C-alpha positions in Angstrom: 8.1 -11.4 7.8 10.7 -14.1 7.9 12.4 -14.8 11.2 16.2 -15.4 11.5 17.5 -18.8 10.4 18.4 -21.2 13.3 22.0 -22.2 13.8 22.9 -25.8 14.6 25.9 -26.0 16.9 28.2 -29.1 16.5 29.6 -28.9 20.0 28.3 -29.2 23.5 29.0 -27.2 26.6 30.1 -28.9 29.8 30.5 -27.3 33.2 33.7 -28.3 35.0 35.7 -26.7 37.8 37.8 -24.8 35.2 35.0 -24.4 32.6 36.3 -25.9 29.4 34.5 -26.4 26.1 35.0 -29.8 24.6 35.0 -30.1 20.9 35.0 -33.2 18.7 38.7 -33.7 19.3 38.1 -33.6 23.1 40.8 -30.8 23.3 40.0 -27.9 25.7 39.3 -24.6 24.0 39.7 -21.4 26.1 36.5 -19.7 27.1 37.5 -16.5 25.3 37.9 -18.3 22.1 34.5 -20.0 22.6 32.8 -16.6 23.1 34.3 -15.3 19.9 33.1 -18.4 18.1 29.5 -17.9 19.5 29.6 -14.2 18.6 30.5 -15.1 15.0 27.8 -17.8 14.9 25.1 -15.3 16.0 26.1 -12.7 13.6 26.3 -15.0 10.6 23.0 -16.6 11.6 21.1 -13.3 11.5 19.2 -12.5 8.3 20.6 -9.9 6.0 19.3 -6.5 7.0 20.7 -4.5 4.1 17.3 -4.2 2.5 15.7 -2.7 5.6 16.7 0.6 7.1 14.7 -0.1 10.2 12.2 2.7 9.5 9.5 0.7 7.7 8.2 -2.2 9.8 5.8 -4.5 8.0 2.7 -5.2 10.0 1.1 -8.6 10.0 -2.7 -8.3 9.5 -5.2 -11.0 10.1 -8.0 -10.7 7.5 -11.4 -11.2 9.1 -14.9 -11.3 7.6 -15.8 -9.2 4.6 -19.6 -8.6 4.6 -22.1 -7.1 2.2 -24.9 -4.8 3.4 -27.7 -4.0 1.0 -28.4 -0.3 0.4 -31.9 1.1 1.2 -33.9 2.0 -1.9 -35.4 5.5 -1.6 -37.9 5.4 -4.4 -38.8 2.0 -5.7 -39.7 1.2 -9.3 -39.4 -1.9 -11.4 -37.3 -1.2 -14.5 -38.7 -3.1 -17.4 -38.0 -6.7 -18.5 -34.4 -5.9 -19.6 -33.1 -4.9 -16.2 -35.8 -6.6 -14.1 -34.4 -5.0 -10.9 -35.5 -2.7 -8.1 -33.9 0.6 -8.6 -33.7 4.3 -7.7 -34.9 6.8 -10.4 -33.5 10.3 -10.1 -33.6 12.9 -12.9 -33.8 10.4 -15.7 -31.1 8.2 -14.2 -31.9 4.6 -13.4 -29.7 3.2 -10.6 -29.6 -0.5 -9.9 -28.9 -0.4 -6.2 -28.0 -3.9 -5.1 -25.8 -6.1 -7.3 -25.2 -9.1 -5.0 -23.8 -11.2 -7.9 -20.7 -9.0 -7.8 -20.0 -9.5 -4.1 -17.4 -12.3 -4.7 -15.5 -10.0 -7.2 -15.8 -7.1 -4.8 -14.4 -9.2 -1.9 -11.4 -10.1 -4.0 -10.8 -6.5 -5.0 -10.8 -5.5 -1.3 -8.3 -8.3 -0.5 -6.1 -7.3 -3.5 -6.0 -3.7 -2.4 -4.9 -4.6 1.1 -2.5 -7.3 0.0 -0.5 -5.0 -2.3 -0.1 -2.3 0.3 3.7 -2.1 0.9 3.8 -2.4 4.7 0.9 -4.7 5.3 1.3 -8.5 5.3 -2.2 -10.0 5.0 -2.8 -13.4 6.5 -6.1 -15.3 6.1 -5.4 -18.2 8.5 -7.9 -18.7 11.3 -5.1 -18.7 13.9 -2.6 -15.9 13.7 -0.7 -15.5 17.0 1.5 -12.4 16.3 -0.8 -10.2 14.1 -0.6 -6.5 14.7 -4.2 -5.8 13.4 -7.4 -7.6 12.8 -9.1 -6.2 9.7 -12.7 -6.6 8.7 -14.7 -4.9 5.9 -18.3 -4.1 5.0 -19.3 -3.5 1.4 -22.1 -0.9 1.5 -22.6 -0.1 -2.1 -22.3 -1.9 -5.5 -24.5 0.3 -7.7 -24.7 0.7 -11.4 -26.5 3.6 -13.2 -27.9 4.0 -16.7 -28.8 7.3 -18.1 -30.4 7.9 -21.5 -30.0 11.2 -23.3 -31.3 12.5 -26.6 -29.6 14.9 -28.9 -31.0 16.9 -31.8 -28.7 16.4 -34.8 -28.4 17.3 -38.5 -27.0 15.0 -41.1 -24.8 16.0 -44.0 -27.8 17.0 -46.1 -29.2 19.2 -43.3 -32.0 16.9 -42.3 -32.8 16.8 -38.6 -32.8 13.7 -36.6 -32.7 12.6 -32.9 -29.8 10.6 -31.6 -30.2 8.6 -28.4 -27.2 7.7 -26.3 -27.0 5.4 -23.2 -24.4 6.1 -20.5 -23.4 3.7 -17.8 -21.7 4.4 -14.5 -21.1 2.6 -11.3 -19.8 3.1 -7.7 -18.5 0.6 -5.2 -18.0 1.5 -1.5 -16.4 -0.3 1.4 -15.8 0.5 5.0 -12.6 -1.1 6.3 -11.9 -1.5 10.1 -8.5 -2.0 11.6 -8.4 -3.2 15.2 -5.1 -3.1 17.1 -4.7 -6.6 18.6 -2.7 -5.2 21.5 -4.6 -2.1 22.5 -8.0 -2.7 21.1 -8.0 0.7 19.3 -10.3 0.7 16.2 -10.0 2.8 13.1 -12.5 2.7 10.3 -12.0 4.2 6.8 -14.6 4.4 4.0 -13.3 4.2 0.5 -15.0 4.2 -2.9 -14.3 3.3 -6.5 -16.2 5.0 -9.4 -16.8 4.7 -13.1 -18.1 7.9 -14.5 -21.3 7.8 -16.6 -19.4 9.6 -19.3 -16.7 6.9 -19.5 -16.5 4.5 -22.3 -18.3 1.7 -20.5 -20.6 -0.1 -22.8 -22.7 -1.8 -20.2 -23.6 -1.8 -16.5 -21.4 -4.9 -16.1 -18.4 -3.1 -17.5 -19.1 -0.1 -15.4 -19.3 -2.1 -12.2 -16.1 -4.0 -13.0 -14.3 -0.7 -13.7 -15.5 0.7 -10.4 -14.3 -2.3 -8.5 -10.9 -2.2 -10.1 -10.7 1.5 -9.2 -11.7 0.6 -5.6 -8.8 -1.9 -5.3 -6.4 0.7 -6.5 -7.8 3.3 -4.1 -7.4 0.9 -1.1 -3.8 0.2 -2.1 -3.0 3.9 -2.4 -4.8 4.9 0.8 -2.9 2.4 3.0 0.4 3.3 1.3 -0.3 6.8 2.5 -1.3 5.7 6.0 1.9 3.6 6.2 4.4 5.4 4.0 7.9 4.3 3.2 10.6 6.4 4.9 14.1 6.5 3.4 17.4 8.1 4.3 19.0 10.1 1.6 22.4 8.5 1.6 24.4 10.1 -1.2 24.1 13.0 -3.6 24.2 12.2 -7.3 24.4 14.5 -10.3 24.6 18.2 -9.5 24.6 21.3 -11.8 25.8 24.6 -10.4 23.8 25.2 -7.2 21.2 22.4 -7.7 21.0 18.7 -7.0 19.6 16.9 -9.9 19.8 13.3 -8.6 20.3 11.6 -5.3 20.3 8.1 -3.7 18.0 6.7 -1.0 18.4 3.6 1.1 15.1 1.9 0.0 14.9 -0.3 -3.1 13.1 -3.1 -4.7 12.1 -4.6 -1.3 9.4 -1.9 -1.0 9.2 0.2 -4.1 9.6 0.3 -7.9 10.2 3.1 -10.4 8.1 6.3 -10.5 7.2 6.3 -6.8 7.3 9.9 -5.5 8.9 11.0 -2.2 8.7 14.3 -0.4 12.1 15.4 0.9 12.6 16.8 4.5 15.4 18.2 6.6 14.9 16.6 10.1 15.9 17.9 13.5 14.9 17.7 17.1 13.2 20.0 19.6 12.7 18.8 23.1 13.3 15.2 22.0 10.7 15.5 19.3 11.4 15.1 15.6 10.9 18.1 13.4 10.5 18.1 9.7 10.9 20.9 7.1 9.9 20.0 3.5 12.5 21.1 1.0 11.8 19.2 -2.1 10.3 16.3 -4.0 11.9 13.4 -5.9 10.8 10.5 -8.2 12.4 7.1 -8.2 14.1 6.8 -11.5 15.6 3.3 -11.0 15.9 0.7 -8.2 19.5 -0.4 -8.0 19.1 -3.2 -5.4 17.0 -4.2 -2.5 18.1 -1.2 -0.4 19.2 1.5 -2.8 17.4 3.6 -5.5 18.4 6.5 -7.8 16.0 9.4 -7.7 15.5 12.4 -9.9 14.9 15.7 -8.1 11.6 17.2 -9.3 11.4 20.1 -6.9 13.7 21.9 -4.5 17.1 21.1 -6.1 18.7 24.2 -4.7 17.4 23.6 -1.2 18.4 20.0 -1.3 22.0 20.9 -2.3 22.2 23.5 0.4 21.1 20.9 3.0 23.8 18.5 1.7 26.4 21.2 2.0 25.4 22.0 5.6 25.5 18.3 6.5 21.8 18.3 7.5 20.0 15.0 8.1 17.7 14.5 5.1 14.9 12.0 4.8 12.4 11.1 2.1 8.8 10.0 2.7 6.7 8.3 0.0 3.5 10.1 -1.2 2.0 7.4 -3.4 
């Protein structure tokens, strides 16, 4: 995250018996006036905060090593000259276990998934002084499967024939570890991306690439759920009878785009602890600026309007 811009003062402070501030004209300025000038300078030097409601800190993450660990083969068999690999064979399915040539692509997919998470700022520099987390990852599976099935068919003349079809699938799995740089606390999450054998993949290569693309998307979605976007509902929009149809939130293009979904809650406090009661669900229809979006109510329009009418504190928390 960017820090505040630095202000360059064109005057100097001198301590005298009566404490005057001397400007370029060498005329004394009262101390009270000076304090007002300093206050103005500080306020104007601060970065614009309109696009941040203070509820969504972005965490700097130092990206560590991403390793690949070969999977153990349960039943070994050499699969012909075409594949020429060591594989598992289960119920007619041939699975190529270790595809090390895809490790660079898999590594980039892991980085991509983390980089696009809304509240994570990924840094790959060797020296990162103010990182919140150190993240490492271990790829544990990059496997492709090939399954051949035969079907008894009849042509238009009623003659029987056998049709053979080959199906390709794949799976890619990674374990991602976040270590808190201040507390040392460690959290590990295992995520996978898959390509079904009954997809339209025409080769093992296409299946693996599809699985890796899915893995990147699953990483992105997972960490958006772990670190969701929280927004205040700042104004009601279109209403019809006793239902709210649209509303406005104080988060915009800084964090989200169109079609992001939020659950809507009435919040309160019990013994100093926040309470939440879900009353609806909305979808972002349009971002109207860095810190404001128009949302369409998908569920709970009546409950949301009642909360507005009561003057309740209402918040929205992203779900995707």
